[in-house]
PDB file as gemmi writes it, atoms N, CA and C in Angstrom:
CRYST1    1.000    1.000    1.000  90.00  90.00  90.00 P 1                      
ATOM      1  N   MET A   1      -2.259  -2.791  10.530  1.00  0.00           N  
ATOM      2  CA  MET A   1      -1.528  -3.917  10.412  1.00  0.00           C  
ATOM      3  C   MET A   1       0.006  -3.906   9.974  1.00  0.00           C  
ATOM      4  N   THR A   2       0.786  -4.437  10.994  1.00  0.00           N  
ATOM      5  CA  THR A   2       2.223  -4.324  10.833  1.00  0.00           C  
ATOM      6  C   THR A   2       2.739  -5.386   9.682  1.00  0.00           C  
ATOM      7  N   LYS A   3       3.943  -5.327   9.437  1.00  0.00           N  
ATOM      8  CA  LYS A   3       4.348  -6.419   8.571  1.00  0.00           C  
ATOM      9  C   LYS A   3       4.459  -7.782   9.294  1.00  0.00           C  
ATOM     10  N   ALA A   4       4.855  -7.640  10.477  1.00  0.00           N  
ATOM     11  CA  ALA A   4       4.680  -9.022  11.305  1.00  0.00           C  
ATOM     12  C   ALA A   4       3.219  -9.607  11.226  1.00  0.00           C  
ATOM     13  N   ASP A   5       2.301  -8.829  11.378  1.00  0.00           N  
ATOM     14  CA  ASP A   5       0.938  -9.112  11.352  1.00  0.00           C  
ATOM     15  C   ASP A   5       0.372  -9.768   9.872  1.00  0.00           C  
ATOM     16  N   LEU A   6       1.195  -9.010   8.984  1.00  0.00           N  
ATOM     17  CA  LEU A   6       0.921  -9.638   7.682  1.00  0.00           C  
ATOM     18  C   LEU A   6       1.617 -10.899   7.404  1.00  0.00           C  
ATOM     19  N   VAL A   7       2.656 -11.168   7.997  1.00  0.00           N  
ATOM     20  CA  VAL A   7       3.400 -12.445   7.766  1.00  0.00           C  
ATOM     21  C   VAL A   7       2.657 -13.622   8.657  1.00  0.00           C  
ATOM     22  N   GLU A   8       2.152 -13.059   9.688  1.00  0.00           N  
ATOM     23  CA  GLU A   8       1.430 -14.134  10.562  1.00  0.00           C  
ATOM     24  C   GLU A   8       0.041 -14.668   9.636  1.00  0.00           C  
ATOM     25  N   THR A   9      -0.629 -13.685   8.931  1.00  0.00           N  
ATOM     26  CA  THR A   9      -1.812 -13.701   8.382  1.00  0.00           C  
ATOM     27  C   THR A   9      -1.523 -14.682   7.139  1.00  0.00           C  
ATOM     28  N   VAL A  10      -0.429 -14.342   6.283  1.00  0.00           N  
ATOM     29  CA  VAL A  10       0.004 -15.179   5.128  1.00  0.00           C  
ATOM     30  C   VAL A  10       0.418 -16.587   5.540  1.00  0.00           C  
ATOM     31  N   THR A  11       1.200 -16.640   6.744  1.00  0.00           N  
ATOM     32  CA  THR A  11       1.581 -18.129   7.075  1.00  0.00           C  
ATOM     33  C   THR A  11       0.271 -18.929   7.604  1.00  0.00           C  
ATOM     34  N   ALA A  12      -0.718 -18.279   8.221  1.00  0.00           N  
ATOM     35  CA  ALA A  12      -1.913 -18.869   8.626  1.00  0.00           C  
ATOM     36  C   ALA A  12      -2.794 -19.361   7.257  1.00  0.00           C  
ATOM     37  N   SER A  13      -2.744 -18.543   6.261  1.00  0.00           N  
ATOM     38  CA  SER A  13      -3.564 -18.775   5.223  1.00  0.00           C  
ATOM     39  C   SER A  13      -2.999 -19.952   4.431  1.00  0.00           C  
ATOM     40  N   ILE A  14      -1.546 -20.060   4.261  1.00  0.00           N  
ATOM     41  CA  ILE A  14      -0.920 -20.938   3.591  1.00  0.00           C  
ATOM     42  C   ILE A  14      -1.071 -22.491   4.428  1.00  0.00           C  
ATOM     43  N   ALA A  15      -1.173 -22.260   5.678  1.00  0.00           N  
ATOM     44  CA  ALA A  15      -1.272 -23.547   6.300  1.00  0.00           C  
ATOM     45  C   ALA A  15      -2.543 -24.007   6.356  1.00  0.00           C  
ATOM     46  N   ARG A  16      -3.544 -23.247   6.195  1.00  0.00           N  
ATOM     47  CA  ARG A  16      -4.811 -23.713   6.063  1.00  0.00           C  
ATOM     48  C   ARG A  16      -5.144 -24.579   4.823  1.00  0.00           C  
ATOM     49  N   THR A  17      -4.585 -23.850   3.591  1.00  0.00           N  
ATOM     50  CA  THR A  17      -4.918 -24.435   2.401  1.00  0.00           C  
ATOM     51  C   THR A  17      -3.940 -25.425   1.968  1.00  0.00           C  
ATOM     52  N   ALA A  18      -2.810 -25.386   2.328  1.00  0.00           N  
ATOM     53  CA  ALA A  18      -1.497 -26.525   1.794  1.00  0.00           C  
ATOM     54  C   ALA A  18      -1.051 -27.180   2.975  1.00  0.00           C  
ATOM     55  N   GLY A  19      -1.533 -26.960   4.202  1.00  0.00           N  
ATOM     56  CA  GLY A  19      -0.678 -27.582   5.326  1.00  0.00           C  
ATOM     57  C   GLY A  19       0.607 -26.770   5.843  1.00  0.00           C  
ATOM     58  N   PRO A  20       0.971 -27.249   6.775  1.00  0.00           N  
ATOM     59  CA  PRO A  20       2.366 -26.710   7.475  1.00  0.00           C  
ATOM     60  C   PRO A  20       3.490 -26.834   6.516  1.00  0.00           C  
ATOM     61  N   MET A  21       3.382 -26.423   5.437  1.00  0.00           N  
ATOM     62  CA  MET A  21       4.624 -26.474   4.455  1.00  0.00           C  
ATOM     63  C   MET A  21       5.748 -25.472   4.646  1.00  0.00           C  
ATOM     64  N   ILE A  22       5.284 -24.278   5.103  1.00  0.00           N  
ATOM     65  CA  ILE A  22       6.205 -23.023   5.091  1.00  0.00           C  
ATOM     66  C   ILE A  22       6.238 -22.609   6.312  1.00  0.00           C  
ATOM     67  N   SER A  23       7.484 -22.210   6.838  1.00  0.00           N  
ATOM     68  CA  SER A  23       7.662 -21.810   8.036  1.00  0.00           C  
ATOM     69  C   SER A  23       7.512 -20.350   8.083  1.00  0.00           C  
ATOM     70  N   LYS A  24       7.357 -19.894   9.268  1.00  0.00           N  
ATOM     71  CA  LYS A  24       7.003 -18.374   9.492  1.00  0.00           C  
ATOM     72  C   LYS A  24       8.085 -17.599   8.876  1.00  0.00           C  
ATOM     73  N   LYS A  25       9.404 -18.002   9.214  1.00  0.00           N  
ATOM     74  CA  LYS A  25      10.639 -17.587   8.694  1.00  0.00           C  
ATOM     75  C   LYS A  25      10.659 -17.327   7.269  1.00  0.00           C  
ATOM     76  N   ASP A  26      10.293 -18.394   6.410  1.00  0.00           N  
ATOM     77  CA  ASP A  26      10.359 -18.379   5.184  1.00  0.00           C  
ATOM     78  C   ASP A  26       9.184 -17.764   4.485  1.00  0.00           C  
ATOM     79  N   CYS A  27       8.086 -17.527   5.210  1.00  0.00           N  
ATOM     80  CA  CYS A  27       6.991 -16.678   4.811  1.00  0.00           C  
ATOM     81  C   CYS A  27       7.423 -15.278   4.934  1.00  0.00           C  
ATOM     82  N   ALA A  28       8.233 -14.813   6.007  1.00  0.00           N  
ATOM     83  CA  ALA A  28       8.648 -13.434   6.230  1.00  0.00           C  
ATOM     84  C   ALA A  28       9.553 -13.145   5.049  1.00  0.00           C  
ATOM     85  N   ARG A  29      10.576 -14.192   4.726  1.00  0.00           N  
ATOM     86  CA  ARG A  29      11.301 -13.794   3.572  1.00  0.00           C  
ATOM     87  C   ARG A  29      10.538 -13.467   2.158  1.00  0.00           C  
ATOM     88  N   VAL A  30       9.471 -14.393   2.082  1.00  0.00           N  
ATOM     89  CA  VAL A  30       8.588 -14.062   0.660  1.00  0.00           C  
ATOM     90  C   VAL A  30       7.888 -12.566   0.880  1.00  0.00           C  
ATOM     91  N   VAL A  31       7.482 -12.260   1.870  1.00  0.00           N  
ATOM     92  CA  VAL A  31       6.956 -10.963   2.162  1.00  0.00           C  
ATOM     93  C   VAL A  31       8.106  -9.799   1.900  1.00  0.00           C  
ATOM     94  N   ASP A  32       9.201 -10.070   2.475  1.00  0.00           N  
ATOM     95  CA  ASP A  32      10.113  -9.108   2.307  1.00  0.00           C  
ATOM     96  C   ASP A  32      10.600  -8.947   0.688  1.00  0.00           C  
ATOM     97  N   ALA A  33      10.935 -10.018   0.211  1.00  0.00           N  
ATOM     98  CA  ALA A  33      11.157 -10.096  -1.183  1.00  0.00           C  
ATOM     99  C   ALA A  33      10.014  -9.485  -2.073  1.00  0.00           C  
ATOM    100  N   PHE A  34       8.941  -9.703  -1.728  1.00  0.00           N  
ATOM    101  CA  PHE A  34       7.820  -9.027  -2.571  1.00  0.00           C  
ATOM    102  C   PHE A  34       7.990  -7.642  -2.329  1.00  0.00           C  
ATOM    103  N   LEU A  35       7.987  -7.094  -1.152  1.00  0.00           N  
ATOM    104  CA  LEU A  35       8.086  -5.702  -0.893  1.00  0.00           C  
ATOM    105  C   LEU A  35       9.170  -5.073  -1.546  1.00  0.00           C  
ATOM    106  N   ASP A  36      10.534  -5.663  -1.371  1.00  0.00           N  
ATOM    107  CA  ASP A  36      11.622  -5.462  -1.973  1.00  0.00           C  
ATOM    108  C   ASP A  36      11.548  -5.401  -3.483  1.00  0.00           C  
ATOM    109  N   ALA A  37      10.859  -6.063  -4.118  1.00  0.00           N  
ATOM    110  CA  ALA A  37      10.626  -5.923  -5.617  1.00  0.00           C  
ATOM    111  C   ALA A  37       9.862  -4.814  -6.062  1.00  0.00           C  
ATOM    112  N   ILE A  38       8.656  -4.568  -5.195  1.00  0.00           N  
ATOM    113  CA  ILE A  38       7.953  -3.304  -5.287  1.00  0.00           C  
ATOM    114  C   ILE A  38       8.714  -2.032  -5.324  1.00  0.00           C  
ATOM    115  N   LYS A  39       9.622  -1.865  -4.228  1.00  0.00           N  
ATOM    116  CA  LYS A  39      10.489  -0.821  -3.950  1.00  0.00           C  
ATOM    117  C   LYS A  39      11.383  -0.632  -5.122  1.00  0.00           C  
ATOM    118  N   ASP A  40      12.233  -1.737  -5.359  1.00  0.00           N  
ATOM    119  CA  ASP A  40      13.296  -1.800  -6.847  1.00  0.00           C  
ATOM    120  C   ASP A  40      12.519  -1.257  -7.975  1.00  0.00           C  
ATOM    121  N   ALA A  41      11.152  -1.468  -8.325  1.00  0.00           N  
ATOM    122  CA  ALA A  41      10.635  -1.315  -9.517  1.00  0.00           C  
ATOM    123  C   ALA A  41      10.361   0.330  -9.529  1.00  0.00           C  
ATOM    124  N   LEU A  42       9.647   0.718  -8.255  1.00  0.00           N  
ATOM    125  CA  LEU A  42       9.508   2.071  -8.108  1.00  0.00           C  
ATOM    126  C   LEU A  42      10.575   3.058  -8.402  1.00  0.00           C  
ATOM    127  N   ARG A  43      11.765   2.534  -7.776  1.00  0.00           N  
ATOM    128  CA  ARG A  43      13.077   3.214  -7.822  1.00  0.00           C  
ATOM    129  C   ARG A  43      13.451   3.369  -9.157  1.00  0.00           C  
ATOM    130  N   ASP A  44      13.249   2.125  -9.998  1.00  0.00           N  
ATOM    131  CA  ASP A  44      13.679   2.412 -11.401  1.00  0.00           C  
ATOM    132  C   ASP A  44      12.600   3.090 -12.406  1.00  0.00           C  
ATOM    133  N   GLN A  45      11.612   3.870 -11.671  1.00  0.00           N  
ATOM    134  CA  GLN A  45      10.358   4.431 -12.168  1.00  0.00           C  
ATOM    135  C   GLN A  45       9.576   3.583 -13.024  1.00  0.00           C  
ATOM    136  N   HIS A  46       9.275   2.210 -12.678  1.00  0.00           N  
ATOM    137  CA  HIS A  46       8.520   1.399 -13.285  1.00  0.00           C  
ATOM    138  C   HIS A  46       7.062   1.329 -12.638  1.00  0.00           C  
ATOM    139  N   ASN A  47       6.002   1.315 -13.264  1.00  0.00           N  
ATOM    140  CA  ASN A  47       4.677   1.344 -12.528  1.00  0.00           C  
ATOM    141  C   ASN A  47       4.372  -0.300 -12.301  1.00  0.00           C  
ATOM    142  N   ILE A  48       3.626  -0.691 -11.278  1.00  0.00           N  
ATOM    143  CA  ILE A  48       3.500  -1.856 -11.047  1.00  0.00           C  
ATOM    144  C   ILE A  48       2.036  -2.361 -10.924  1.00  0.00           C  
ATOM    145  N   GLU A  49       1.419  -3.384 -11.570  1.00  0.00           N  
ATOM    146  CA  GLU A  49       0.008  -3.384 -11.728  1.00  0.00           C  
ATOM    147  C   GLU A  49      -0.447  -4.725 -11.251  1.00  0.00           C  
ATOM    148  N   ILE A  50      -1.124  -4.893 -10.177  1.00  0.00           N  
ATOM    149  CA  ILE A  50      -1.537  -6.178  -9.600  1.00  0.00           C  
ATOM    150  C   ILE A  50      -3.182  -6.082  -9.676  1.00  0.00           C  
ATOM    151  N   ARG A  51      -3.652  -7.248 -10.647  1.00  0.00           N  
ATOM    152  CA  ARG A  51      -4.876  -7.245 -10.928  1.00  0.00           C  
ATOM    153  C   ARG A  51      -5.714  -7.503  -9.785  1.00  0.00           C  
ATOM    154  N   GLY A  52      -6.815  -6.943  -9.671  1.00  0.00           N  
ATOM    155  CA  GLY A  52      -7.704  -7.029  -8.424  1.00  0.00           C  
ATOM    156  C   GLY A  52      -7.286  -6.189  -7.221  1.00  0.00           C  
ATOM    157  N   PHE A  53      -6.022  -5.772  -7.179  1.00  0.00           N  
ATOM    158  CA  PHE A  53      -5.551  -4.908  -5.998  1.00  0.00           C  
ATOM    159  C   PHE A  53      -5.459  -3.566  -6.287  1.00  0.00           C  
ATOM    160  N   GLY A  54      -4.506  -3.248  -7.325  1.00  0.00           N  
ATOM    161  CA  GLY A  54      -4.216  -1.709  -7.640  1.00  0.00           C  
ATOM    162  C   GLY A  54      -2.963  -1.664  -8.365  1.00  0.00           C  
ATOM    163  N   THR A  55      -2.761  -0.397  -8.410  1.00  0.00           N  
ATOM    164  CA  THR A  55      -1.583  -0.055  -9.299  1.00  0.00           C  
ATOM    165  C   THR A  55      -0.713   1.001  -8.344  1.00  0.00           C  
ATOM    166  N   PHE A  56       0.758   0.548  -8.305  1.00  0.00           N  
ATOM    167  CA  PHE A  56       1.580   1.526  -7.921  1.00  0.00           C  
ATOM    168  C   PHE A  56       2.128   2.217  -8.912  1.00  0.00           C  
ATOM    169  N   LYS A  57       2.299   3.643  -9.030  1.00  0.00           N  
ATOM    170  CA  LYS A  57       3.170   4.530  -9.963  1.00  0.00           C  
ATOM    171  C   LYS A  57       3.687   5.630  -9.267  1.00  0.00           C  
ATOM    172  N   ILE A  58       4.663   6.072 -10.258  1.00  0.00           N  
ATOM    173  CA  ILE A  58       5.442   7.123  -9.908  1.00  0.00           C  
ATOM    174  C   ILE A  58       4.748   8.249 -10.361  1.00  0.00           C  
ATOM    175  N   ARG A  59       4.495   9.480  -9.753  1.00  0.00           N  
ATOM    176  CA  ARG A  59       3.842  10.525 -10.249  1.00  0.00           C  
ATOM    177  C   ARG A  59       4.969  11.872 -10.133  1.00  0.00           C  
ATOM    178  N   ARG A  60       5.005  12.506 -10.870  1.00  0.00           N  
ATOM    179  CA  ARG A  60       5.859  13.680 -10.734  1.00  0.00           C  
ATOM    180  C   ARG A  60       5.285  14.868 -10.130  1.00  0.00           C  
ATOM    181  N   ARG A  61       5.730  15.444  -9.119  1.00  0.00           N  
ATOM    182  CA  ARG A  61       5.062  16.794  -8.532  1.00  0.00           C  
ATOM    183  C   ARG A  61       5.760  17.870  -8.959  1.00  0.00           C  
ATOM    184  N   LYS A  62       4.868  18.930  -9.291  1.00  0.00           N  
ATOM    185  CA  LYS A  62       5.445  20.202 -10.075  1.00  0.00           C  
ATOM    186  C   LYS A  62       6.298  20.813  -8.937  1.00  0.00           C  
ATOM    187  N   THR A  63       7.066  21.859  -9.338  1.00  0.00           N  
ATOM    188  CA  THR A  63       7.674  22.803  -8.717  1.00  0.00           C  
ATOM    189  C   THR A  63       6.653  23.864  -7.967  1.00  0.00           C  
ATOM    190  N   ARG A  64       6.917  24.033  -6.729  1.00  0.00           N  
ATOM    191  CA  ARG A  64       5.660  24.954  -6.345  1.00  0.00           C  
ATOM    192  C   ARG A  64       6.430  25.838  -5.028  1.00  0.00           C  
ATOM    193  N   MET A  65       5.543  27.111  -4.907  1.00  0.00           N  
ATOM    194  CA  MET A  65       6.065  27.969  -3.847  1.00  0.00           C  
ATOM    195  C   MET A  65       5.518  27.609  -2.488  1.00  0.00           C  
ATOM    196  N   ALA A  66       6.165  27.751  -1.593  1.00  0.00           N  
ATOM    197  CA  ALA A  66       5.680  27.251  -0.023  1.00  0.00           C  
ATOM    198  C   ALA A  66       6.131  28.658   0.818  1.00  0.00           C  
ATOM    199  N   ARG A  67       5.813  28.473   2.060  1.00  0.00           N  
ATOM    200  CA  ARG A  67       6.368  29.525   3.020  1.00  0.00           C  
ATOM    201  C   ARG A  67       7.127  28.475   4.031  1.00  0.00           C  
ATOM    202  N   ASN A  68       8.264  29.129   4.697  1.00  0.00           N  
ATOM    203  CA  ASN A  68       9.128  28.762   5.775  1.00  0.00           C  
ATOM    204  C   ASN A  68       8.189  29.139   7.000  1.00  0.00           C  
ATOM    205  N   PRO A  69       7.714  28.097   7.626  1.00  0.00           N  
ATOM    206  CA  PRO A  69       6.540  28.275   8.786  1.00  0.00           C  
ATOM    207  C   PRO A  69       7.535  29.096   9.988  1.00  0.00           C  
ATOM    208  N   ARG A  70       8.749  29.351   9.976  1.00  0.00           N  
ATOM    209  CA  ARG A  70       9.513  30.001  11.054  1.00  0.00           C  
ATOM    210  C   ARG A  70       9.571  31.661  10.753  1.00  0.00           C  
ATOM    211  N   THR A  71       9.928  31.764   9.399  1.00  0.00           N  
ATOM    212  CA  THR A  71       9.991  33.166   8.997  1.00  0.00           C  
ATOM    213  C   THR A  71       9.198  33.754   8.293  1.00  0.00           C  
ATOM    214  N   GLY A  72       8.317  32.860   7.590  1.00  0.00           N  
ATOM    215  CA  GLY A  72       7.483  33.465   6.620  1.00  0.00           C  
ATOM    216  C   GLY A  72       7.588  33.770   5.198  1.00  0.00           C  
ATOM    217  N   ASP A  73       9.229  33.473   5.040  1.00  0.00           N  
ATOM    218  CA  ASP A  73       9.794  33.851   3.785  1.00  0.00           C  
ATOM    219  C   ASP A  73       8.785  32.798   2.736  1.00  0.00           C  
ATOM    220  N   PRO A  74       8.811  33.032   1.459  1.00  0.00           N  
ATOM    221  CA  PRO A  74       8.514  32.146   0.440  1.00  0.00           C  
ATOM    222  C   PRO A  74       9.850  31.146  -0.020  1.00  0.00           C  
ATOM    223  N   VAL A  75       9.601  30.150  -0.168  1.00  0.00           N  
ATOM    224  CA  VAL A  75      10.558  29.140  -0.343  1.00  0.00           C  
ATOM    225  C   VAL A  75      10.065  28.230  -1.584  1.00  0.00           C  
ATOM    226  N   GLU A  76      10.975  28.164  -2.481  1.00  0.00           N  
ATOM    227  CA  GLU A  76      10.563  27.197  -3.524  1.00  0.00           C  
ATOM    228  C   GLU A  76      10.782  25.526  -3.505  1.00  0.00           C  
ATOM    229  N   VAL A  77       9.779  24.759  -3.542  1.00  0.00           N  
ATOM    230  CA  VAL A  77       9.849  23.283  -3.435  1.00  0.00           C  
ATOM    231  C   VAL A  77      10.210  22.772  -4.647  1.00  0.00           C  
ATOM    232  N   ALA A  78      11.450  22.097  -4.890  1.00  0.00           N  
ATOM    233  CA  ALA A  78      11.681  21.462  -6.180  1.00  0.00           C  
ATOM    234  C   ALA A  78      10.556  20.272  -6.789  1.00  0.00           C  
ATOM    235  N   ALA A  79      10.679  20.384  -7.895  1.00  0.00           N  
ATOM    236  CA  ALA A  79       9.664  18.980  -8.449  1.00  0.00           C  
ATOM    237  C   ALA A  79      10.495  17.799  -8.229  1.00  0.00           C  
ATOM    238  N   ARG A  80       9.697  16.783  -7.885  1.00  0.00           N  
ATOM    239  CA  ARG A  80      10.252  15.588  -7.304  1.00  0.00           C  
ATOM    240  C   ARG A  80       9.213  14.213  -7.617  1.00  0.00           C  
ATOM    241  N   PRO A  81       9.715  13.326  -7.956  1.00  0.00           N  
ATOM    242  CA  PRO A  81       8.759  12.102  -8.111  1.00  0.00           C  
ATOM    243  C   PRO A  81       8.312  11.569  -6.784  1.00  0.00           C  
ATOM    244  N   VAL A  82       7.054  11.159  -6.729  1.00  0.00           N  
ATOM    245  CA  VAL A  82       6.528  10.673  -5.466  1.00  0.00           C  
ATOM    246  C   VAL A  82       5.651   9.388  -5.913  1.00  0.00           C  
ATOM    247  N   PRO A  83       5.863   8.259  -4.890  1.00  0.00           N  
ATOM    248  CA  PRO A  83       4.867   7.044  -5.291  1.00  0.00           C  
ATOM    249  C   PRO A  83       3.419   7.468  -4.901  1.00  0.00           C  
ATOM    250  N   VAL A  84       2.664   6.744  -5.601  1.00  0.00           N  
ATOM    251  CA  VAL A  84       1.286   6.937  -5.371  1.00  0.00           C  
ATOM    252  C   VAL A  84       0.641   5.422  -5.758  1.00  0.00           C  
ATOM    253  N   PHE A  85      -0.475   4.933  -5.101  1.00  0.00           N  
ATOM    254  CA  PHE A  85      -1.102   4.023  -5.012  1.00  0.00           C  
ATOM    255  C   PHE A  85      -2.550   4.199  -5.763  1.00  0.00           C  
ATOM    256  N   LYS A  86      -3.209   3.557  -6.606  1.00  0.00           N  
ATOM    257  CA  LYS A  86      -4.335   3.529  -7.148  1.00  0.00           C  
ATOM    258  C   LYS A  86      -5.054   2.468  -6.871  1.00  0.00           C  
ATOM    259  N   PRO A  87      -6.204   2.185  -5.915  1.00  0.00           N  
ATOM    260  CA  PRO A  87      -6.852   0.955  -5.722  1.00  0.00           C  
ATOM    261  C   PRO A  87      -7.589   0.462  -7.059  1.00  0.00           C  
ATOM    262  N   SER A  88      -7.649  -0.905  -7.106  1.00  0.00           N  
ATOM    263  CA  SER A  88      -8.577  -1.434  -8.360  1.00  0.00           C  
ATOM    264  C   SER A  88      -9.977  -1.177  -8.047  1.00  0.00           C  
ATOM    265  N   LYS A  89     -11.054  -1.375  -9.047  1.00  0.00           N  
ATOM    266  CA  LYS A  89     -12.258  -1.308  -8.694  1.00  0.00           C  
ATOM    267  C   LYS A  89     -12.872  -2.318  -7.830  1.00  0.00           C  
ATOM    268  N   GLU A  90     -12.174  -3.441  -8.028  1.00  0.00           N  
ATOM    269  CA  GLU A  90     -12.624  -4.541  -7.101  1.00  0.00           C  
ATOM    270  C   GLU A  90     -12.341  -4.384  -5.665  1.00  0.00           C  
ATOM    271  N   LEU A  91     -11.001  -3.702  -5.217  1.00  0.00           N  
ATOM    272  CA  LEU A  91     -10.692  -3.344  -3.931  1.00  0.00           C  
ATOM    273  C   LEU A  91     -11.513  -2.178  -3.642  1.00  0.00           C  
ATOM    274  N   ARG A  92     -11.825  -1.142  -4.399  1.00  0.00           N  
ATOM    275  CA  ARG A  92     -12.762  -0.087  -3.864  1.00  0.00           C  
ATOM    276  C   ARG A  92     -14.087  -0.576  -3.570  1.00  0.00           C  
ATOM    277  N   ALA A  93     -14.680  -1.381  -4.355  1.00  0.00           N  
ATOM    278  CA  ALA A  93     -15.861  -2.223  -4.053  1.00  0.00           C  
ATOM    279  C   ALA A  93     -15.745  -2.977  -2.630  1.00  0.00           C  
ATOM    280  N   LEU A  94     -14.725  -3.735  -2.440  1.00  0.00           N  
ATOM    281  CA  LEU A  94     -14.783  -4.486  -1.297  1.00  0.00           C  
ATOM    282  C   LEU A  94     -14.709  -3.562  -0.104  1.00  0.00           C  
ATOM    283  N   VAL A  95     -13.927  -2.398   0.008  1.00  0.00           N  
ATOM    284  CA  VAL A  95     -13.872  -1.765   1.249  1.00  0.00           C  
ATOM    285  C   VAL A  95     -15.149  -0.868   1.431  1.00  0.00           C  
ATOM    286  N   ALA A  96     -15.827  -0.462   0.241  1.00  0.00           N  
ATOM    287  CA  ALA A  96     -17.175   0.297   0.363  1.00  0.00           C  
ATOM    288  C   ALA A  96     -18.385  -0.676   1.103  1.00  0.00           C  
ATOM    289  N   ASP A  97     -18.235  -2.181   0.582  1.00  0.00           N  
ATOM    290  CA  ASP A  97     -19.123  -3.028   0.919  1.00  0.00           C  
ATOM    291  C   ASP A  97     -18.990  -3.255   2.492  1.00  0.00           C  
ATOM    292  N   GLU A  98     -17.686  -3.200   2.940  1.00  0.00           N  
ATOM    293  CA  GLU A  98     -17.295  -3.593   4.276  1.00  0.00           C  
ATOM    294  C   GLU A  98     -17.766  -2.440   5.092  1.00  0.00           C  
ATOM    295  N   ASP A  99     -17.810  -1.195   4.667  1.00  0.00           N  
ATOM    296  CA  ASP A  99     -18.106   0.058   5.290  1.00  0.00           C  
ATOM    297  C   ASP A  99     -19.690   0.139   5.691  1.00  0.00           C  
ATOM    298  N   ALA A 100     -20.384  -0.457   4.569  1.00  0.00           N  
ATOM    299  CA  ALA A 100     -21.963  -0.193   4.645  1.00  0.00           C  
ATOM    300  C   ALA A 100     -22.446  -0.850   5.839  1.00  0.00           C  
ATOM    301  N   PRO A 101     -22.416  -2.004   6.277  1.00  0.00           N  
ATOM    302  CA  PRO A 101     -22.980  -2.734   7.404  1.00  0.00           C  
ATOM    303  C   PRO A 101     -22.563  -1.897   8.624  1.00  0.00           C  
ATOM    304  N   GLU A 102     -21.155  -1.500   8.692  1.00  0.00           N  
ATOM    305  CA  GLU A 102     -20.750  -0.895  10.027  1.00  0.00           C  
ATOM    306  C   GLU A 102     -21.454   0.493  10.197  1.00  0.00           C  
ATOM    307  N   SER A 103     -21.690   1.195   9.068  1.00  0.00           N  
ATOM    308  CA  SER A 103     -22.302   2.513   9.190  1.00  0.00           C  
ATOM    309  C   SER A 103     -23.765   2.398   9.429  1.00  0.00           C  
ATOM    310  N   ALA A 104     -24.395   1.280   8.949  1.00  0.00           N  
ATOM    311  CA  ALA A 104     -25.760   0.962   9.181  1.00  0.00           C  
ATOM    312  C   ALA A 104     -26.034   0.735  10.735  1.00  0.00           C  
ATOM    313  N   GLU A 105     -25.115  -0.028  11.393  1.00  0.00           N  
ATOM    314  CA  GLU A 105     -25.060  -0.395  12.749  1.00  0.00           C  
ATOM    315  C   GLU A 105     -24.931   0.736  13.600  1.00  0.00           C  
ATOM    316  N   ALA A 106     -23.905   1.697  13.304  1.00  0.00           N  
ATOM    317  CA  ALA A 106     -23.709   2.902  14.101  1.00  0.00           C  
ATOM    318  C   ALA A 106     -24.858   3.852  13.985  1.00  0.00           C  
ATOM    319  N   SER A 107     -25.537   3.806  12.764  1.00  0.00           N  
ATOM    320  CA  SER A 107     -26.870   4.837  12.777  1.00  0.00           C  
ATOM    321  C   SER A 107     -28.119   4.228  13.223  1.00  0.00           C  
ATOM    322  N   GLY A 108     -27.960   2.668  13.840  1.00  0.00           N  
ATOM    323  CA  GLY A 108     -29.027   2.150  14.342  1.00  0.00           C  
ATOM    324  C   GLY A 108     -30.205   1.553  13.632  1.00  0.00           C  
ATOM    325  N   LEU A 109     -29.567   1.440  12.235  1.00  0.00           N  
ATOM    326  CA  LEU A 109     -30.592   0.586  11.228  1.00  0.00           C  
ATOM    327  C   LEU A 109     -30.407  -0.761  11.355  1.00  0.00           C  
TER     328      LEU A 109                                                      
END                                                                             
């Protein structure tokens, strides 16, 4: 799903529940603002917890040794922060429940 698909889905959802009160352009602004807020919080080293969805965190990767694929020489990769996402129990259960019928159909059950 692309960001444009997400905007379409959110716009359709709002139109179903509240009527055509928001344009697609305004919905795109809301989606962009939401994503920018997440990016800004992560940039400032803050965790974001969305109940029922999951948590965005910054995890610190340790310094490690790697190899240059061209020369084979060892290279030190510096420690750095990386963003990670941990899904909530509800989201994991939702995904697991969705996979169960598909795997049963594929196996012929």
